[in-house]
C-alpha positions in Angstrom: -10.3 -13.5 9.2 -6.9 -13.1 10.7 -4.8 -16.2 10.6 -2.6 -17.4 13.5 1.1 -17.6 12.5 1.2 -21.4 12.3 -1.5 -21.4 9.7 -0.1 -18.4 7.8 3.4 -20.1 7.6 2.0 -23.4 6.5 0.3 -21.6 3.6 3.6 -20.0 2.7 5.4 -23.4 2.8 2.8 -24.8 0.4 3.7 -22.0 -1.9 7.4 -22.9 -1.6 8.2 -19.6 0.1 11.1 -19.3 2.6 9.8 -19.7 6.2 11.8 -21.0 9.1 11.0 -24.5 10.5 8.3 -24.4 13.1 5.3 -26.1 14.6 2.6 -25.4 17.2 2.6 -26.8 20.7 -0.4 -27.2 23.0 1.6 -27.9 26.2 4.8 -26.7 27.6 6.2 -30.2 27.5 5.5 -30.4 23.8 7.1 -27.0 23.2 10.2 -28.3 25.0 10.3 -31.4 22.8 10.0 -29.4 19.6 12.7 -26.9 20.8 15.1 -29.8 21.6 14.6 -31.1 18.0 15.6 -27.7 16.6 18.4 -27.1 19.1 20.2 -23.8 19.6 18.1 -20.6 19.9 14.3 -20.9 19.3 11.5 -18.4 19.1 8.4 -19.0 21.2 5.3 -17.1 19.8 1.9 -17.0 21.4 -0.5 -18.2 18.7 -3.0 -15.3 18.6 -4.6 -13.7 15.6 -2.5 -10.5 15.9 1.0 -9.3 15.0 3.6 -7.2 16.8 3.5 -9.4 19.9 7.1 -8.9 20.8 6.6 -5.8 22.9 3.8 -7.5 24.8 6.0 -10.4 25.9 4.2 -12.8 23.6 7.3 -13.6 21.5 10.4 -14.8 23.3 13.8 -15.9 22.0 15.4 -18.5 24.3 17.8 -21.4 24.2 16.2 -24.7 23.4 16.9 -26.0 26.9 14.8 -23.1 28.4 11.8 -23.5 26.1 9.6 -25.7 28.3 10.0 -23.4 31.3 9.5 -20.2 29.4 6.5 -21.5 27.4 4.9 -22.6 30.6 4.8 -18.9 31.6 3.1 -18.0 28.3 0.4 -20.7 28.5 -2.8 -19.4 30.1 -1.7 -15.8 29.9 -4.8 -13.6 29.5 -4.9 -11.3 26.5 -7.5 -9.3 24.7 -7.7 -12.1 22.2 -8.4 -14.7 24.9 -6.0 -16.9 26.8 -2.8 -18.2 25.2 -3.7 -21.9 24.5 -1.0 -22.7 21.9 2.6 -21.6 21.3 4.5 -21.7 18.0 8.0 -23.1 18.4 10.3 -21.9 15.6 13.9 -22.5 14.8 15.9 -19.4 15.5 17.1 -17.3 12.5 20.6 -15.9 12.1 19.7 -12.4 11.1 22.1 -10.0 9.5 19.5 -7.5 8.1 15.8 -7.0 8.6 13.3 -5.7 6.0 9.6 -4.9 6.1 7.0 -5.8 3.5 3.2 -5.5 3.5 0.3 -5.7 1.1 -3.0 -4.1 2.1 -5.9 -2.1 0.6 -6.6 1.6 0.5 -9.4 3.2 -1.5 -10.2 -0.2 -3.1 -6.7 -0.4 -4.5 -4.1 -3.0 -3.4 -1.0 -1.3 -1.9 2.6 -2.4 -1.3 4.6 -0.9 1.5 8.3 -1.8 1.9 11.2 -0.6 4.1 14.8 -1.6 4.5 14.3 -1.0 8.3 12.2 -3.9 9.5 11.8 -5.4 12.9 10.1 -4.6 16.2 10.7 -0.8 15.9 9.1 -0.5 12.5 6.6 2.0 13.8 9.4 4.6 14.4 10.7 4.5 10.9 8.0 6.8 9.4 9.0 9.6 11.8 12.8 9.1 11.9 13.8 8.0 8.4 10.7 8.3 6.1 13.0 8.1 3.0 13.4 4.4 3.8 9.7 3.7 3.2 8.2 3.2 -0.3 4.4 2.8 -0.7 2.7 2.3 -4.1 -0.6 1.3 -5.5 -0.6 -1.9 -7.6 -2.7 -2.1 -10.7 -4.7 -5.3 -10.0 -4.9 -6.1 -13.7 -1.2 -5.8 -14.3 0.0 -7.1 -10.9 3.5 -6.8 -9.7 6.3 -8.1 -11.9 9.7 -9.0 -10.5 11.6 -6.1 -12.3 9.1 -3.6 -10.9 9.6 -5.0 -7.4 13.4 -4.8 -7.8 13.1 -1.2 -8.8 10.9 -0.4 -5.8 13.4 -1.9 -3.4 16.2 0.0 -5.1 14.2 3.2 -4.4 13.8 2.2 -0.8 17.6 2.0 -0.5 18.4 -1.7 -1.0 21.4 -2.4 -3.1 24.0 -5.1 -3.8 23.4 -8.9 -4.0 20.2 -9.0 -2.0 18.3 -6.6 -4.3 17.3 -9.1 -7.0 16.4 -11.9 -4.5 14.2 -9.6 -2.4 12.5 -8.2 -5.5 11.8 -11.6 -6.9 10.4 -12.8 -3.5 8.2 -9.7 -3.3 6.6 -10.5 -6.7 6.0 -14.1 -5.5 4.4 -12.8 -2.4 2.1 -10.6 -4.4 1.0 -13.7 -6.3 0.3 -15.5 -3.0 -1.6 -12.5 -1.7 -3.9 -12.6 -4.7 -4.3 -16.4 -4.7 -5.3 -16.4 -1.0 -7.9 -13.7 -1.4 -6.0 -11.8 1.3 -6.9 -8.4 2.6 -3.6 -8.0 4.4 -0.2 -9.7 4.3 2.7 -8.4 6.5 6.2 -9.9 6.5 8.1 -8.4 9.4 10.9 -9.1 9.5 11.9 -10.4 6.2 15.3 -11.5 7.4 18.6 -11.9 5.5 21.2 -14.2 7.0 25.0 -13.9 6.6 24.9 -16.3 3.7 22.4 -14.2 1.8 19.4 -16.4 2.4 16.0 -14.8 2.9 13.6 -16.0 5.6 10.0 -14.8 6.4 10.5 -14.7 10.2 7.3 -12.8 11.0 4.2 -13.5 8.9 0.7 -12.1 9.3 -2.1 -12.8 6.9 -5.8 -11.7 6.9 -8.2 -13.4 4.5 -11.4 -11.9 3.1 -14.2 -13.6 5.1 -16.3 -13.7 2.0 -13.7 -15.8 0.2 -13.3 -18.5 2.9 -15.5 -20.9 0.9 -12.8 -21.0 -1.8 -10.2 -22.1 0.7 -11.0 -25.5 2.3 -7.4 -25.6 3.6 -8.3 -22.9 6.1 -10.1 -23.4 9.4 -13.8 -22.3 9.6 -14.4 -18.8 10.6 -16.1 -18.4 14.0 -19.9 -18.4 13.4 -21.2 -17.6 16.9 -23.0 -14.2 16.9 -22.2 -12.1 20.0 -25.1 -11.1 22.2 -23.9 -7.6 22.6 -25.8 -5.3 20.1 -22.8 -3.1 19.6 -20.5 -6.0 18.8 -23.2 -7.3 16.4 -23.3 -3.8 14.7 -19.6 -3.9 14.0 -19.8 -7.5 12.7 -22.7 -6.5 10.4 -20.7 -3.5 9.0 -17.8 -6.0 8.3 -20.0 -8.3 6.3 -21.8 -5.5 4.4 -18.7 -3.6 3.3 -15.6 -4.9 1.3 -12.0 -4.7 2.3 -10.2 -4.5 5.6 -11.7 -5.6 8.9 -12.9 -4.0 12.1 -13.1 -5.8 15.5 -14.8 -4.6 18.6 -15.0 -6.6 21.9 -16.8 -4.9 24.8 -15.3 -4.9 28.3 -16.6 -3.5 31.6 -14.4 -0.4 31.8 -15.0 3.2 30.9 -12.2 4.1 28.4 -13.2 3.6 24.8 -10.5 2.5 22.5 -10.0 2.8 18.7 -6.6 1.3 18.4 -4.8 -0.6 15.6 -1.7 -2.5 14.9 -2.1 -5.8 16.6 0.6 -5.9 19.3 0.7 -2.1 19.5 -3.0 -2.1 20.3 -2.5 -4.8 23.0 0.3 -2.8 24.4 -1.8 0.4 24.7 -4.5 -1.6 26.4 -2.0 -3.0 28.9 -0.5 0.4 29.6 -3.9 1.8 30.4 -4.6 -1.0 32.8 -1.1 -0.6 34.5 -1.9 3.1 35.0 -5.2 2.3 36.7 -7.5 2.8 33.8 -10.3 0.4 32.7 -10.8 -0.1 29.0 -14.4 -0.2 27.9 -13.6 -2.2 24.8 -10.8 -3.6 22.7 -10.6 -2.9 19.0 -8.5 -3.7 16.0 -8.8 -2.1 12.6 -7.3 -3.1 9.3 -7.0 -0.5 6.5 -10.2 -0.4 4.5 -11.8 1.8 1.8 -14.0 4.6 3.1 -14.9 5.3 6.7 -17.9 3.0 7.3 -16.1 0.3 9.3 -14.2 2.9 11.4 -17.5 4.7 12.1 -19.1 1.4 13.2 -16.5 1.0 15.9 -16.8 4.6 17.0 -20.6 4.3 17.0 -20.2 1.3 19.3 -17.9 3.3 21.7 -20.2 6.3 21.8 -23.4 4.3 22.4 -21.8 2.1 25.1 -23.4 3.5 28.3 -20.2 2.7 30.4 -17.8 4.6 28.1 -16.7 8.1 29.4 -13.8 8.8 27.0 -12.1 7.7 23.8 -8.5 7.1 22.8 -7.7 6.8 19.2 -4.2 5.3 18.9 -2.5 4.4 15.6 1.2 3.9 14.7 2.9 5.2 11.6 3.4 1.9 9.7 -0.2 1.0 9.6 0.1 3.4 6.7 -3.6 4.3 6.6 -4.3 7.9 5.6 -5.0 9.3 9.1 -7.4 12.0 7.8 -9.8 9.2 7.0 -9.8 8.2 10.7 -10.6 11.8 11.8 -13.3 12.0 9.1 -14.9 9.0 10.6 -14.6 10.5 14.0 -16.2 13.8 12.8 -19.1 11.8 11.3 -19.6 9.7 14.5 -19.4 12.7 16.8 -22.0 14.5 14.8 -24.6 11.8 14.4 -24.2 10.5 18.0 -24.4 14.1 19.3 -21.3 13.7 21.4 -20.5 16.6 23.8 -16.8 16.6 23.6 -16.6 18.9 26.7 -18.0 16.0 28.8 -16.6 13.1 26.8 -12.8 13.5 26.4 -11.4 12.4 23.0 -7.6 12.0 22.7 -5.9 11.3 19.4 -2.4 9.8 19.1 -2.6 9.5 15.3 0.4 9.9 13.1 1.1 9.0 9.5 0.1 10.0 5.9 -2.0 13.1 5.6 -1.5 14.0 9.2 -1.7 17.8 8.6 -5.1 17.4 7.0 -6.2 15.2 9.9 -5.1 17.8 12.5 -7.1 20.5 10.6 -10.2 18.4 10.5 -9.9 17.5 14.2 -9.7 21.3 15.0 -13.0 21.7 13.2 -14.7 19.1 15.5 -13.7 21.1 18.6 -12.9 19.8 22.0 -10.6 17.1 20.7 -7.0 16.7 22.0 -4.6 15.8 19.2 -1.3 14.9 20.8 1.9 16.3 19.3 4.3 14.4 17.0 6.6 12.2 18.9 4.1 11.4 21.7 4.8 7.8 22.9 2.3 5.0 23.4 2.8 5.4 27.2 2.2 9.2 27.1 -1.0 8.6 25.1 -2.2 6.0 27.6 -1.4 8.3 30.5 -3.3 11.2 28.8 -6.5 9.2 28.4 -6.4 7.8 31.9 -5.9 11.3 33.5 -8.7 12.8 31.3 -11.1 10.0 32.2 -10.4 10.4 36.0 -11.0 14.1 35.7 -14.4 13.8 33.9 -15.4 11.0 36.3 -14.6 13.2 39.3 -16.6 16.1 37.8 -19.6 13.9 37.2 -19.5 12.5 40.7 -19.1 16.0 42.2 -22.1 17.2 40.1 -24.2 14.2 41.3 -23.3 14.9 44.9 -24.5 18.5 44.7 
């Protein structure tokens, strides 16, 4: 269960962790009142269970006097997570430096990823300055102690007065990650102001659905079972297998999507629509052990009678080993008997073990693996053009 930012930050406040002042608003007028109380610059954030909303226009920094007018533009905006019905109003932070911190799972082990280059461009760090990223597995029996976290941040390039404070905060966040039965926790940015104070400006948390009964402070998880059999299949794979989470929502288009990264996934979807394409589904995948959940989403795409193509689009800082994604693709292509000459598959998939992923994709045959440095827009354009081509060929064949 992905938490919206207001719930996530309330949990952090209860744990006495440093988050900016903020509150949810259900109307533009209420957003204006909250902003006026904070004064100065405020952040307006659409309350949706996803991160990286900035590039989709769902996070806006404005003066308090502008908050009502700007939030009125956000309310009702349609997204792949439904319409924007609430907006989080947050006191603006005076940021001198931005860091990135995330806990997740891989191969059943908790992982910590940190970088001294946080913010909205975090996806580019892996390709441009990989030395600024440190990822380690955490022994769940020993946990993460403050001096260990300090050493990790030193390896990532942090030095000076902030080092000890950031390390100690990282150890406290590990404790919160465990206590909440979280599957993922991402702090981006973890901001440092000119006075050396830390603030968790961006906070995403995903809770293990099976642990919700231990957390009465959290809202109930949605219980309504979708009518679509492919959506049910993905939900059942989530319940039956531990770790991570996979979401699949079917639409009426013809371009299948296996995308991840919250706001990055939304952005790819919007780019496809802007280019005249029609997504057949939306998806969101959190890192999970094995390939079962990824295969469930791919099975749903391949068995959707409207789907004519597939785009797999990940960004570097999801930090999932990308060969596991291609392994899932190979399995799904094989057992669904997909003819890749008639069903275009395009991969924009960069990150750890990319060389192994490219070798495995070559074995599948008929798969287009885009070169390093390919942008989100270029990936969207490639799948739209490939889908138009295969559609025209089918129509021409039917006419003859």
